[in-house]
C-alpha positions, 0 to 999 in steps of 0.5 A: 657247641655246634654253630647253628646253620647260617643263612647268608644275607641277601637282597630283594627289590620291591615297589612302593604302591601306597603311602599313608599317614595318620594326621589326627588322633586316630590310628586310621591313616589317609592317603599321602602323595609323598612321605618325608621322613625325619629321625622321629618318623613321619612328622605330624603322624600319630606314631611320630617321635623318637620315644614313646610310652610303653603299653600292653606290648611291653609288660616288662616295664610299668605302663607309660614308661618312656622308651625308644619308638621302634613303631614309627612306621607300619609296612604292609603288603596288599597281597597279605591283606587280601589273604587275611580278608579272604580268611575273614570272609570279607572282600578287602582290608584296606591298609588305611583301616589298620594304620598302614603307612607304606604298602610294598609290592614285589617282596614275597612274604613281606611280614616274614622279613627278619628284624634288622632288615634295611629298606633303602628307598630311591628318595634317600630314606632308609628304614630298619625293620624292628619286627612283625606287627602283631594283629590286635582286636582294635584293628579288627574293630576298625575293619568291622566298622569300615565294612559296615559291621561295627557291632560284629565282635566275631568279625573283629576278633577274627582279624587276629588269627587271619592276620597272624604273620600277615600284619606287616612290619614295624620299622623306624627311620635310620636315615631321613629322606623322602618316599614317593609313590612308585619308588623302588626299594631295596631290602637287604636281609641280614644273615639269619640263624636259629639260636639254639 
């Protein structure tokens, strides 16, 4: 058996340029001055919790099965959102409209960071990347509402192809701590390979 080509681990640095939380019953978030993270995520946030109920993304479990919550935090890049907006023919997509918790600048192709990447923030918090967040029509509908076209199903559905591999990352809290606006973050990417 031939061992696949292995790409060595590496480090990248970026900056926090947006913090948000969903304190109500809807996934749309609001700006926050600081996020204080606990093991369950952002206390009081809609997606907070050590566990969650399975849904359509986990067809291997009966819907509603309790499972680990790897969707505690949504990480986004404003550059990637701008690319998706341009493809959709609109001026902007704000991170709040699609449930973003943290926006990062300075890390190219943020959505392509591999699973198991660790994000070390100045305030002591560490996040572990689970995987890319797949774009869905629910987020597309939120975008359509926010640009004043709530009945435009075509616009809502266009978010799915426009945001593919640009919808950001899902992460969970490996180490609690705080995250402030303007904070530096170090991304430590693990070794990577393609399993044959």
